[in-house]
N, C-alpha and C positions, 0 to 999 in steps of 0.2 A: 648510482645516481650522482649527479654533480652537486657540489656545494655552492653556497653564495659566493659569487666572484669577489675576490679580495678588494677590487677597486670600489665596491659598494660599502665596504667596512671602514667608514671614514671617521669613526669615533673611537675613543679609548675610555674604558671604565676601569676602575680599580675595585677588585673583589677581595674581600676578607672573609674566608669561610667561617661560619658559625661552628664553634667547637662545643658549646654547652654553657651552662650557668655555673658561676663560682660564687663564693661568699662576697666577692667584690663586684658582681654583676656578670654580664655576658663576656665570654672569652672568644676571641677570634684568632684565626691563623694569620700567617704573614700575608701582606698585600701582594696581589698579582694583577698584572695588566691584561685586559682582554680587549682585543680589537673587535669592533662590532658596529652595528648601525643602531642608533638610539631613536626610538619613536616616542616622543613625550605627548602621548594621547591618553586621556582618562577613559577607562573602560571597566566594566564589571567582570571579575574572574572568580574562579573557584579556588579556594586554598586547598592544600593537601588534606585538611580535615573536613572538606566539603562545604564550608561556609562561603557565602558570596561576599567578596571584599572588593574594594576599589583599587585598581592598579593605575598609577599615574604615569608610568613609563614602561616600555618594553625594549629590551636590547636583544638584537638578533646577531648571533655569532656563528662562526664556522663550526662544523660538526666535530672538529678536533678539540674544541674547548672543553675543559673539565666543567661539569655541572657544579653548582654551589647548593649546599643545603638551605632549606628555608631558614629565615632569620639571619642569613649572612648579610654583612654590611657592604654596600656598593656606593662608590663615589662617582657621580655622573660628570661628564665634561664641564657642566656649568658650575661644578663644585658642590652641588647639593648632595647630601648623604642620605641614602634611603636603604630599605631593607628588602631582601628577596622574599616574595610570596611563594613562588615555586619556579623551578627550572624544568623545561621539557625538551627532550631530544625529539626533533621533528624529522620524520622520514618522508620525503616527497612522494615516494611510491608511485602509484598510478596517476596522481595528479600532475606529475611532471614539474613540481616545484623543487627548488634546491633543498638538500638536506641542511639542517641547521640546528642550533641550540637556541632556545627562547628563554630569556630571563624575564619573568614578570615581577615588577617592582612596585612597592608601596609608593 
């Protein structure tokens, strides 16, 4: 199945993978840039723990992008820093939609 055409991935976000908590607070990996399409629309989503939470933005990236663990730090094109709720690999399958990675953000 095809992936999202690169011409639609008009935004860049910076992702810092959550590594865990330390005595000084949360620890993050090195920043990496992800080419994507950002949709800043508020919606209710389920966290990995099953709670309903509010997502203020969703970033859609190509299937080759590495997923980020929940609580990873993301800087949006606007400069706003947010946190990953969850990342899902989406397979278009029988729907005929492009394969992609979906970052649901707080």
